[in-house]
Backbone as CSV, one residue per row, in Angstrom:
resi,resn,N_x,N_y,N_z,CA_x,CA_y,CA_z,C_x,C_y,C_z
1,MET,-16.475,-5.511,3.548,-15.807,-4.498,4.402,-14.697,-5.112,5.234
2,LEU,-13.721,-4.315,5.546,-12.613,-4.718,6.398,-12.788,-4.119,7.803
3,LYS,-12.711,-4.922,8.839,-12.758,-4.437,10.212,-11.363,-4.283,10.753
4,GLY,-11.125,-3.139,11.408,-9.799,-2.980,11.994,-9.785,-1.962,13.088
5,ALA,-8.582,-1.622,13.513,-8.395,-0.616,14.581,-7.282,0.360,14.159
6,ILE,-7.441,1.589,14.518,-6.431,2.570,14.195,-5.951,3.304,15.471
7,HIS,-4.724,3.854,15.358,-4.058,4.538,16.481,-3.769,3.490,17.599
8,VAL,-2.744,2.716,17.331,-2.339,1.638,18.232,-0.858,1.738,18.527
9,HIS,-0.444,1.482,19.798,0.950,1.536,20.163,1.428,0.202,20.661
10,SER,2.719,-0.050,20.566,3.310,-1.293,20.966,4.522,-1.024,21.881
11,THR,5.229,-2.102,22.227,6.411,-1.981,23.083,7.555,-1.285,22.337
12,TYR,7.414,-0.998,21.062,8.416,-0.240,20.332,8.422,1.193,20.811
13,SER,7.329,1.676,21.384,7.325,2.958,22.048,6.855,2.817,23.482
14,ASP,5.635,3.280,23.761,5.129,3.227,25.169,3.937,2.337,25.377
15,GLY,3.738,1.377,24.486,2.650,0.412,24.672,3.067,-0.783,25.491
16,GLU,2.062,-1.508,25.992,2.365,-2.699,26.806,2.303,-4.004,25.967
17,PHE,1.776,-3.936,24.777,1.682,-5.128,23.939,2.864,-5.201,22.943
18,THR,3.397,-6.406,22.779,4.369,-6.587,21.648,3.525,-6.583,20.369
19,LEU,4.168,-6.476,19.220,3.468,-6.508,17.957,2.755,-7.843,17.739
20,ALA,3.376,-8.911,18.188,2.732,-10.262,18.060,1.479,-10.327,18.934
21,GLU,1.508,-9.701,20.119,0.330,-9.666,20.958,-0.742,-8.754,20.368
22,VAL,-0.325,-7.650,19.765,-1.352,-6.756,19.109,-2.115,-7.545,18.044
23,LYS,-1.352,-8.287,17.234,-2.039,-9.096,16.218,-2.979,-10.115,16.811
24,LYS,-2.506,-10.803,17.856,-3.318,-11.850,18.477,-4.640,-11.301,19.008
25,ILE,-4.614,-10.156,19.742,-5.829,-9.662,20.318,-6.828,-9.132,19.294
26,PHE,-6.305,-8.520,18.247,-7.244,-7.975,17.275,-7.753,-8.979,16.296
27,VAL,-6.960,-10.001,15.983,-7.505,-11.127,15.216,-8.630,-11.806,16.018
28,ALA,-8.441,-11.928,17.324,-9.527,-12.486,18.166,-10.781,-11.614,18.154
29,ASP,-10.592,-10.298,17.942,-11.750,-9.397,17.836,-12.338,-9.335,16.436
30,GLY,-11.845,-10.152,15.537,-12.403,-10.207,14.192,-11.817,-9.178,13.226
31,CYS,-10.730,-8.599,13.574,-10.065,-7.588,12.733,-9.137,-8.194,11.708
32,SER,-9.011,-7.512,10.547,-8.089,-7.975,9.492,-7.008,-6.927,9.253
33,PHE,-7.068,-5.774,9.937,-5.946,-4.855,9.830,-5.828,-4.009,11.100
34,VAL,-4.644,-3.500,11.363,-4.381,-2.557,12.436,-3.410,-1.502,11.918
35,CYS,-3.732,-0.239,12.157,-2.845,0.860,11.768,-2.040,1.265,13.020
36,MET,-0.722,0.964,12.957,0.147,1.264,14.101,0.617,2.715,14.048
37,THR,0.779,3.302,15.255,1.248,4.682,15.294,2.122,4.841,16.556
38,ASP,3.205,4.075,16.612,4.136,4.242,17.735,4.790,5.591,17.625
39,HIS,5.276,6.088,18.743,5.777,7.464,18.831,7.078,7.625,18.026
40,ALA,7.124,8.605,17.170,8.291,8.838,16.321,9.561,9.053,17.118
41,GLU,9.415,9.685,18.278,10.560,10.061,19.085,11.281,8.809,19.691
42,ALA,10.623,7.640,19.619,11.191,6.462,20.203,12.166,5.752,19.270
43,PHE,12.276,6.205,18.035,13.008,5.465,16.980,14.299,6.162,16.565
44,ASP,15.319,5.298,16.386,16.462,5.708,15.562,16.339,4.827,14.281
45,GLU,17.269,4.972,13.333,17.076,4.263,12.075,17.140,2.784,12.213
46,GLU,18.001,2.267,13.047,18.093,0.824,13.260,16.793,0.256,13.797
47,LYS,16.257,0.936,14.785,14.959,0.484,15.388,13.809,0.630,14.394
48,ARG,13.845,1.673,13.598,12.779,1.898,12.616,12.741,0.737,11.578
49,VAL,13.941,0.358,11.165,14.003,-0.756,10.193,13.537,-2.060,10.763
50,ALA,13.900,-2.308,12.079,13.459,-3.495,12.742,11.921,-3.506,12.899
51,TYR,11.376,-2.348,13.188,9.935,-2.209,13.327,9.213,-2.580,12.045
52,LEU,9.697,-2.011,10.924,9.081,-2.304,9.604,9.222,-3.821,9.294
53,GLN,10.361,-4.369,9.564,10.572,-5.807,9.280,9.626,-6.672,10.081
54,GLU,9.448,-6.360,11.365,8.562,-7.186,12.193,7.128,-7.001,11.780
55,LEU,6.721,-5.815,11.489,5.348,-5.545,11.001,5.064,-6.364,9.747
56,ALA,6.042,-6.386,8.823,5.890,-7.120,7.568,5.836,-8.622,7.854
57,SER,6.690,-9.100,8.713,6.731,-10.547,8.977,5.463,-11.048,9.635
58,LEU,4.762,-10.183,10.404,3.525,-10.599,11.091,2.272,-10.402,10.195
59,SER,2.449,-9.747,9.069,1.300,-9.582,8.160,1.233,-10.769,7.219
60,ASP,0.007,-11.161,6.864,-0.201,-12.310,5.970,-1.458,-12.144,5.110
61,ALA,-1.960,-13.193,4.564,-3.096,-13.080,3.674,-4.400,-12.757,4.348
62,THR,-4.467,-12.900,5.704,-5.690,-12.631,6.405,-5.633,-11.453,7.388
63,PHE,-4.393,-10.962,7.598,-4.240,-9.851,8.561,-3.035,-9.007,8.090
64,ILE,-3.202,-7.698,8.175,-2.107,-6.835,7.753,-1.915,-5.672,8.743
65,PHE,-0.676,-5.388,9.048,-0.286,-4.211,9.776,0.012,-3.050,8.776
66,VAL,-0.492,-1.876,9.092,-0.088,-0.699,8.310,0.794,0.155,9.240
67,ALA,2.032,0.328,8.872,2.992,1.024,9.713,2.708,2.562,9.694
68,GLY,2.906,3.191,10.802,2.738,4.627,10.901,3.429,5.103,12.159
69,LEU,3.449,6.452,12.333,4.024,7.032,13.534,3.144,8.134,14.078
70,GLU,3.340,8.434,15.352,2.703,9.553,16.008,3.802,10.592,16.319
71,TYR,3.645,11.776,15.755,4.675,12.827,15.861,4.285,13.836,16.957
72,GLU,5.197,14.108,17.889,4.917,15.130,18.882,5.404,16.471,18.382
73,CYS,4.546,17.456,18.431,4.850,18.814,17.894,4.877,19.836,19.024
74,GLU,4.982,21.093,18.597,4.969,22.199,19.562,3.697,22.095,20.426
75,GLN,3.853,22.563,21.683,2.763,22.593,22.682,2.190,21.211,22.938
76,ARG,3.009,20.187,22.622,2.637,18.766,22.818,1.411,18.366,21.995
77,MET,1.223,19.047,20.833,0.235,18.558,19.899,0.785,17.292,19.255
78,HIS,-0.082,16.334,19.070,0.336,15.054,18.439,-0.379,14.884,17.089
79,ILE,0.394,14.472,16.109,-0.176,14.288,14.766,0.157,12.858,14.325
80,LEU,-0.883,12.148,13.926,-0.725,10.765,13.438,-0.383,10.790,11.949
81,GLY,0.606,9.980,11.578,0.928,9.771,10.174,0.695,8.347,9.799
82,TYR,-0.550,8.048,9.412,-0.869,6.673,8.993,-0.109,6.368,7.680
83,GLY,0.655,5.339,7.657,1.413,4.936,6.449,2.748,5.601,6.304
84,VAL,3.172,6.408,7.291,4.473,7.097,7.219,5.361,6.739,8.361
85,THR,6.617,6.404,8.092,7.553,6.022,9.215,8.854,6.747,9.112
86,MET,8.962,7.799,8.328,10.185,8.610,8.285,10.107,9.769,9.234
87,PRO,11.220,10.055,9.896,11.228,11.244,10.817,10.929,12.524,10.047
88,SER,10.276,13.451,10.684,9.861,14.695,10.067,10.932,15.773,10.113
89,GLY,11.777,15.740,11.123,12.817,16.735,11.297,12.283,18.078,11.731
90,THR,11.097,18.129,12.266,10.495,19.391,12.683,9.454,19.127,13.783
91,THR,9.159,20.171,14.588,8.037,20.055,15.544,6.950,21.044,15.199
92,ASP,7.077,21.716,14.050,6.026,22.593,13.566,4.869,21.779,13.080
93,PRO,3.694,21.820,13.686,2.605,20.895,13.279,2.242,20.991,11.824
94,GLN,2.269,22.206,11.257,1.851,22.354,9.840,2.927,21.772,8.912
95,ALA,4.194,21.828,9.327,5.277,21.232,8.564,5.202,19.696,8.682
96,VAL,4.769,19.213,9.846,4.612,17.753,10.027,3.440,17.252,9.146
97,ILE,2.389,18.024,9.072,1.270,17.639,8.199,1.749,17.563,6.735
98,ARG,2.502,18.545,6.313,3.032,18.534,4.942,3.917,17.329,4.713
99,HIS,4.793,16.980,5.705,5.691,15.894,5.587,4.893,14.571,5.398
100,ILE,3.834,14.390,6.206,3.039,13.178,6.136,2.375,13.037,4.765
101,GLU,1.742,14.110,4.299,1.031,14.055,3.039,1.946,13.954,1.870
102,GLN,3.124,14.584,1.911,4.117,14.489,0.826,4.707,13.055,0.777
103,SER,4.680,12.375,1.940,5.188,11.006,2.012,4.126,9.970,1.651
104,GLY,2.937,10.404,1.249,1.897,9.473,0.856,1.068,8.940,1.993
105,GLY,1.165,9.566,3.179,0.373,9.082,4.314,-0.872,9.894,4.550
106,VAL,-1.550,9.522,5.628,-2.799,10.165,6.039,-2.499,10.920,7.329
107,SER,-2.727,12.235,7.334,-2.391,13.059,8.491,-3.614,13.325,9.353
108,VAL,-3.531,13.114,10.649,-4.660,13.267,11.558,-4.163,13.906,12.855
109,ILE,-4.781,15.013,13.238,-4.449,15.585,14.547,-5.080,14.654,15.618
110,ALA,-4.271,14.207,16.533,-4.733,13.217,17.519,-5.226,13.939,18.774
111,HIS,-6.325,13.469,19.314,-6.897,13.938,20.592,-6.541,15.379,20.939
112,PRO,-6.968,16.347,20.104,-6.523,17.722,20.413,-7.142,18.203,21.741
113,LYS,-6.313,18.844,22.566,-6.816,19.429,23.786,-7.814,20.560,23.494
114,ASP,-8.775,20.775,24.371,-9.703,21.885,24.135,-8.975,23.222,23.973
115,SER,-7.915,23.377,24.731,-7.179,24.642,24.713,-6.495,24.881,23.365
116,MET,-6.330,23.840,22.543,-5.689,23.980,21.266,-6.629,24.340,20.124
117,PHE,-7.960,24.263,20.404,-8.897,24.501,19.317,-8.688,25.870,18.617
118,PRO,-8.543,26.963,19.337,-8.361,28.236,18.687,-7.128,28.302,17.833
119,TRP,-6.030,27.675,18.336,-4.782,27.592,17.563,-4.966,26.831,16.270
120,ILE,-5.593,25.665,16.372,-5.799,24.853,15.157,-6.649,25.622,14.121
121,GLU,-7.560,26.444,14.580,-8.402,27.176,13.641,-7.626,28.239,12.880
122,THR,-6.392,28.539,13.342,-5.558,29.486,12.620,-4.673,28.808,11.535
123,PHE,-4.638,27.482,11.518,-3.740,26.786,10.602,-4.081,27.064,9.155
124,GLU,-3.069,27.282,8.355,-3.247,27.417,6.921,-3.104,26.035,6.263
125,VAL,-2.248,25.218,6.836,-2.091,23.835,6.361,-2.877,22.913,7.278
126,LEU,-3.909,22.341,6.762,-4.820,21.512,7.551,-4.554,20.022,7.292
127,PRO,-4.763,19.200,8.321,-4.622,17.729,8.122,-5.796,17.173,7.341
128,GLN,-5.658,15.874,6.987,-6.760,15.166,6.324,-7.857,14.848,7.346
129,GLY,-7.529,14.848,8.622,-8.545,14.567,9.616,-8.173,14.980,10.979
130,ILE,-9.158,14.968,11.837,-9.027,15.246,13.278,-9.673,14.079,14.039
131,GLU,-8.994,13.633,15.056,-9.513,12.518,15.818,-10.658,13.019,16.714
132,ALA,-11.861,12.728,16.265,-13.097,13.220,16.948,-13.393,12.363,18.172
133,TRP,-12.969,11.142,18.209,-13.145,10.318,19.384,-11.892,9.441,19.536
134,ASN,-11.236,9.646,20.654,-10.080,8.841,21.060,-10.512,8.141,22.348
135,SER,-10.685,6.825,22.290,-11.321,6.131,23.399,-10.417,5.983,24.583
136,LYS,-9.136,6.370,24.508,-8.277,6.450,25.685,-8.369,7.858,26.275
137,TYR,-8.189,8.863,25.456,-8.179,10.257,25.926,-9.562,10.683,26.376
138,ASP,-10.583,10.401,25.569,-11.944,10.842,25.863,-12.682,9.874,26.765
139,GLY,-12.230,8.619,26.813,-12.971,7.574,27.545,-13.879,6.782,26.598
140,GLN,-14.302,5.645,27.082,-15.042,4.727,26.245,-16.543,5.069,26.096
141,TYR,-17.036,5.980,26.955,-18.505,6.178,27.006,-18.996,7.199,26.000
142,ALA,-18.199,8.220,25.739,-18.632,9.271,24.799,-17.454,10.184,24.498
143,PRO,-17.441,10.708,23.287,-16.390,11.712,22.928,-16.794,13.084,23.443
144,ARG,-15.869,14.013,23.280,-16.208,15.456,23.532,-16.931,16.020,22.335
145,VAL,-18.113,16.626,22.550,-18.812,17.163,21.422,-18.079,18.375,20.865
146,GLY,-17.242,19.000,21.658,-16.468,20.133,21.180,-15.527,19.763,20.046
147,THR,-14.980,18.535,20.068,-14.099,18.096,18.995,-14.875,17.928,17.710
148,PHE,-16.118,17.537,17.759,-16.935,17.454,16.551,-17.218,18.883,16.039
149,ARG,-17.382,19.840,16.917,-17.588,21.210,16.467,-16.325,21.725,15.765
150,LEU,-15.171,21.322,16.289,-13.900,21.706,15.670,-13.849,21.133,14.246
151,VAL,-14.185,19.875,14.105,-14.200,19.249,12.792,-15.068,20.060,11.832
152,GLN,-16.246,20.433,12.275,-17.163,21.162,11.404,-16.588,22.564,11.062
153,ALA,-15.957,23.170,12.031,-15.318,24.488,11.762,-14.221,24.348,10.719
154,MET,-13.411,23.325,10.845,-12.324,23.147,9.918,-12.749,22.742,8.543
155,GLN,-13.918,22.090,8.454,-14.462,21.700,7.140,-14.873,22.910,6.330
156,LYS,-15.033,24.065,6.932,-15.271,25.295,6.173,-14.080,25.751,5.405
157,LYS,-12.893,25.386,5.938,-11.629,25.724,5.287,-11.157,24.599,4.411
158,ARG,-11.397,23.363,4.830,-11.014,22.193,4.025,-12.202,21.262,4.050
159,PRO,-13.055,21.314,3.036,-14.293,20.561,2.993,-14.110,19.049,3.081
160,ASP,-12.976,18.526,2.596,-12.790,17.075,2.667,-12.133,16.585,3.930
161,LEU,-12.039,17.452,4.977,-11.453,17.065,6.240,-12.390,16.069,6.901
162,LEU,-11.809,15.069,7.542,-12.600,13.928,8.035,-12.537,13.815,9.558
163,ALA,-13.505,13.170,10.150,-13.471,12.811,11.575,-12.955,11.353,11.689
164,PHE,-11.959,11.150,12.539,-11.409,9.855,12.734,-11.709,9.346,14.158
165,TYR,-11.641,8.063,14.320,-12.056,7.443,15.583,-11.001,6.374,15.968
166,GLY,-10.114,6.760,16.926,-9.039,5.888,17.276,-9.032,5.384,18.663
167,GLN,-8.415,4.234,18.850,-8.345,3.610,20.184,-7.219,4.193,21.045
168,ASP,-6.091,4.609,20.424,-4.931,5.061,21.162,-4.568,3.976,22.163
169,LEU,-4.481,2.763,21.701,-4.250,1.611,22.590,-2.826,1.609,23.143
170,HIS,-2.704,1.556,24.447,-1.399,1.454,25.129,-1.359,0.288,26.086
171,TRP,-2.439,0.108,26.882,-2.373,-0.747,28.042,-3.126,-2.044,27.772
172,LYS,-2.705,-3.122,28.470,-3.321,-4.431,28.275,-4.738,-4.476,28.792
173,LYS,-5.050,-3.691,29.777,-6.417,-3.723,30.329,-7.290,-2.564,29.762
174,GLN,-6.805,-1.903,28.722,-7.527,-0.790,28.183,-8.700,-1.230,27.326
175,TYR,-9.782,-0.427,27.379,-10.953,-0.646,26.545,-10.510,-0.585,25.050
176,ARG,-11.056,-1.518,24.236,-10.595,-1.548,22.811,-11.737,-2.024,21.887
177,GLN,-12.887,-1.484,22.108,-14.031,-1.887,21.270,-14.532,-0.806,20.342
178,LEU,-13.679,0.174,20.031,-14.026,1.203,19.000,-13.265,0.788,17.717
179,PHE,-14.059,0.326,16.732,-13.480,-0.195,15.520,-13.787,0.670,14.302
180,VAL,-12.975,0.462,13.254,-13.211,1.120,11.975,-13.478,0.092,10.936
181,PHE,-14.490,0.349,10.128,-14.877,-0.558,9.039,-14.669,0.153,7.710
182,LEU,-13.821,-0.418,6.859,-13.462,0.180,5.555,-14.333,-0.379,4.453
183,ALA,-14.724,0.510,3.520,-15.564,0.053,2.388,-14.698,-0.505,1.300
184,THR,-13.956,-1.540,1.608,-13.103,-2.219,0.628,-12.920,-3.660,1.091
185,GLU,-12.724,-4.548,0.156,-12.411,-5.961,0.448,-10.947,-6.268,0.209
186,VAL,-10.198,-5.246,-0.254,-8.809,-5.445,-0.655,-7.920,-5.273,0.581
187,LEU,-7.311,-6.353,1.017,-6.459,-6.371,2.189,-5.029,-6.009,1.766
188,HIS,-4.825,-4.714,1.589,-3.498,-4.226,1.137,-3.297,-2.868,1.747
189,ARG,-2.054,-2.575,2.094,-1.676,-1.300,2.709,-2.243,-0.133,1.946
190,ASP,-2.053,-0.092,0.655,-2.475,1.079,-0.160,-3.963,1.237,-0.207
191,ALA,-4.700,0.090,-0.282,-6.177,0.131,-0.237,-6.693,0.648,1.031
192,ILE,-6.085,0.259,2.153,-6.459,0.704,3.457,-6.236,2.216,3.617
193,LEU,-5.106,2.673,3.217,-4.797,4.114,3.299,-5.717,4.928,2.402
194,ARG,-6.037,4.412,1.193,-6.935,5.150,0.315,-8.342,5.252,0.945
195,ALA,-8.814,4.164,1.538,-10.084,4.182,2.167,-10.159,5.191,3.327
196,LEU,-9.057,5.270,4.100,-9.029,6.221,5.201,-8.980,7.655,4.704
197,ALA,-8.151,7.900,3.678,-7.970,9.228,3.174,-9.203,9.742,2.449
198,SER,-9.962,8.870,1.837,-11.143,9.291,1.080,-12.442,9.275,1.893
199,GLY,-12.363,8.827,3.171,-13.532,8.747,4.010,-14.443,7.585,3.669
200,ASN,-13.897,6.554,3.084,-14.667,5.328,2.803,-14.628,4.406,4.023
201,PHE,-15.164,4.890,5.126,-15.150,4.096,6.364,-16.249,4.579,7.276
202,THR,-16.590,3.747,8.229,-17.446,4.095,9.353,-16.762,3.591,10.622
203,ALA,-17.102,4.181,11.716,-16.654,3.670,13.014,-17.828,3.104,13.760
204,LYS,-17.554,2.037,14.523,-18.604,1.404,15.270,-18.125,1.075,16.668
205,LYS,-19.061,1.322,17.631,-18.869,0.920,19.023,-20.174,0.347,19.466
206,ASP,-20.219,-0.946,19.693,-21.442,-1.647,20.047,-22.460,-1.379,18.929
207,ASP,-23.650,-0.782,19.231,-24.650,-0.537,18.213,-24.571,0.860,17.634
208,LEU,-23.549,1.600,18.018,-23.402,2.962,17.578,-22.528,3.045,16.323
209,GLU,-22.950,3.764,15.305,-22.195,3.909,14.075,-21.944,5.393,13.837
210,LEU,-20.684,5.720,13.524,-20.299,7.090,13.352,-19.708,7.340,11.961
211,SER,-20.032,8.524,11.446,-19.668,8.846,10.080,-18.306,9.563,10.002
212,PRO,-17.578,9.376,8.917,-16.301,10.117,8.693,-16.539,11.622,8.509
213,SER,-17.758,12.007,8.235,-18.084,13.430,8.107,-18.129,14.155,9.435
214,GLY,-18.290,13.353,10.511,-18.408,13.929,11.855,-19.786,14.483,12.146
215,ALA,-20.741,14.265,11.249,-22.094,14.751,11.499,-22.747,13.954,12.604
216,LEU,-23.399,14.635,13.492,-24.133,13.997,14.608,-25.596,14.479,14.663
217,SER,-26.475,13.556,14.986,-27.887,13.930,15.140,-28.036,14.730,16.460
218,GLU,-29.135,15.425,16.579,-29.355,16.162,17.832,-29.386,15.225,19.039
219,GLU,-29.950,14.059,18.827,-30.019,13.068,19.902,-28.640,12.697,20.366
220,LEU,-27.707,12.466,19.381,-26.345,12.064,19.707,-25.588,13.214,20.372
221,TRP,-25.811,14.466,19.903,-25.165,15.588,20.568,-25.496,15.591,22.067
222,SER,-26.756,15.457,22.373,-27.191,15.439,23.769,-26.651,14.255,24.575
223,ARG,-26.753,13.110,23.932,-26.327,11.861,24.569,-24.829,11.902,24.883
224,PHE,-24.045,12.326,23.899,-22.582,12.421,24.070,-22.208,13.431,25.177
225,ALA,-22.858,14.596,25.101,-22.524,15.664,26.055,-22.787,15.223,27.482
226,GLU,-23.936,14.581,27.693,-24.269,14.119,29.034,-23.349,12.986,29.518
227,ALA,-23.168,12.024,28.622,-22.334,10.863,28.986,-20.892,11.268,29.247
228,HIS,-20.351,12.129,28.395,-18.971,12.532,28.613,-18.782,13.343,29.888
229,GLU,-19.755,14.162,30.167,-19.673,14.992,31.412,-19.658,14.068,32.628
230,ARG,-20.506,13.038,32.651,-20.537,12.105,33.789,-19.198,11.385,33.902
231,SER,-18.679,10.867,32.784,-17.404,10.172,32.757,-16.265,11.073,33.183
232,ALA,-16.280,12.308,32.682,-15.176,13.251,33.033,-15.148,13.577,34.499
233,ARG,-16.352,13.712,35.109,-16.415,13.978,36.555,-15.743,12.891,37.346
234,MET,-16.075,11.620,36.955,-15.522,10.515,37.709,-14.027,10.397,37.458
235,ARG,-13.554,10.603,36.219,-12.149,10.484,35.903,-11.384,11.596,36.678
236,ASN,-11.918,12.797,36.730,-11.264,13.883,37.438,-11.236,13.632,38.977
237,PHE,-12.276,13.028,39.474,-12.298,12.653,40.896,-11.214,11.652,41.202
238,LEU,-11.098,10.657,40.335,-10.042,9.597,40.559,-8.657,10.200,40.378
239,LYS,-8.519,11.134,39.418,-7.163,11.734,39.176,-6.791,12.580,40.399
240,ALA,-7.755,13.313,40.939,-7.440,14.106,42.121,-7.065,13.225,43.291
241,GLY,-7.713,12.091,43.426,-7.398,11.152,44.488,-5.989,10.585,44.307
242,LYS,-5.637,10.281,43.089,-4.291,9.752,42.827,-3.239,10.807,43.143
243,GLN,-3.513,12.027,42.767,-2.524,13.137,43.033,-2.330,13.312,44.525
244,LYS,-3.445,13.190,45.253,-3.316,13.305,46.679,-2.490,12.185,47.301
245,LEU,-2.710,10.985,46.812,-1.894,9.816,47.288,-0.432,10.007,46.893
246,ASP,-0.199,10.541,45.684,1.203,10.778,45.251,1.878,11.723,46.245
247,ARG,1.169,12.809,46.617,1.769,13.763,47.538,2.063,13.174,48.905
248,MET,1.256,12.127,49.285,1.491,11.460,50.520,2.503,10.332,50.406
249,GLY,3.006,10.102,49.181,3.997,9.071,49.008,3.401,7.693,48.926
250,ILE,2.131,7.592,48.652,1.452,6.316,48.577,1.278,5.945,47.115
251,LYS,1.739,4.738,46.740,1.640,4.342,45.350,0.378,3.533,45.084
252,VAL,-0.340,3.917,44.061,-1.543,3.145,43.744,-1.105,1.795,43.124
253,PRO,-1.621,0.685,43.634,-1.233,-0.613,43.113,-1.479,-0.736,41.598
254,ASP,-0.525,-1.331,40.882,-0.628,-1.508,39.446,-1.906,-2.275,39.082
255,ALA,-2.249,-3.250,39.852,-3.475,-4.038,39.559,-4.741,-3.182,39.593
256,LEU,-4.772,-2.250,40.544,-5.928,-1.348,40.629,-5.983,-0.389,39.436
257,LYS,-4.790,0.154,39.093,-4.722,1.047,37.921,-5.156,0.322,36.670
258,ALA,-4.811,-0.929,36.534,-5.184,-1.720,35.365,-6.687,-1.901,35.276
259,GLN,-7.335,-2.149,36.442,-8.802,-2.302,36.429,-9.481,-0.989,36.137
260,LEU,-8.973,0.146,36.609,-9.561,1.442,36.260,-9.416,1.739,34.789
261,ARG,-8.319,1.337,34.179,-8.145,1.501,32.728,-9.203,0.744,31.966
262,ARG,-9.553,-0.415,32.479,-10.590,-1.204,31.834,-11.953,-0.488,31.839
263,ILE,-12.207,0.221,32.963,-13.494,0.914,33.122,-13.517,2.195,32.354
264,PHE,-12.417,2.950,32.339,-12.429,4.273,31.723,-11.636,4.317,30.428
């Protein structure tokens, strides 16, 4: 199996790590691949070419970068295009999904907001997956069980739709122990994308293993619901405190924000 991380950002868009630093930290974590998804809106053609060249130069026989982009759509919906780096020319999410799949990539709706669930359920063009756990957006302790319910609802329309598990890595102090394990030994871009598209992977966080089907046991449903509620309460409390300080003109020290990112 190949161990890696998906949904990762660099200094090419809004991440704090250079690509060389991304490679260094994930190699240290025992990974052999990383799927990059810097924001499409950050690129012009010259920068896109430089991005691809640097990703290729940093890939070798033991570690590979898979290039991709994160596309911002209407209502700030974000769609990941694993394996795709061409601009879509549209903000219509269903057109973006078509663009990604026609380009040979893997389309995944990233960290959908709860308020978007009813809208997504109206889509005629569905992605290959939905990010059921985003350890930046949802936090490191537990995902939202509602997102798993969305996955199950969408599987009635597209039975091969998968649950994905991404880090959404941006910050140097961010939690990054949610990994993906592919059922392949072939360290090649196309083999990695095939494994993701076909659901030949599992996600792991510590001793927890999660299926690409998005199926959860009753015990996990309860555990996730309780843990996420506790984490969300604390995050909301801290967010409200920051907003209050902002209104008072008091800046939260960067060192403190970095430590909070490590926790949440």
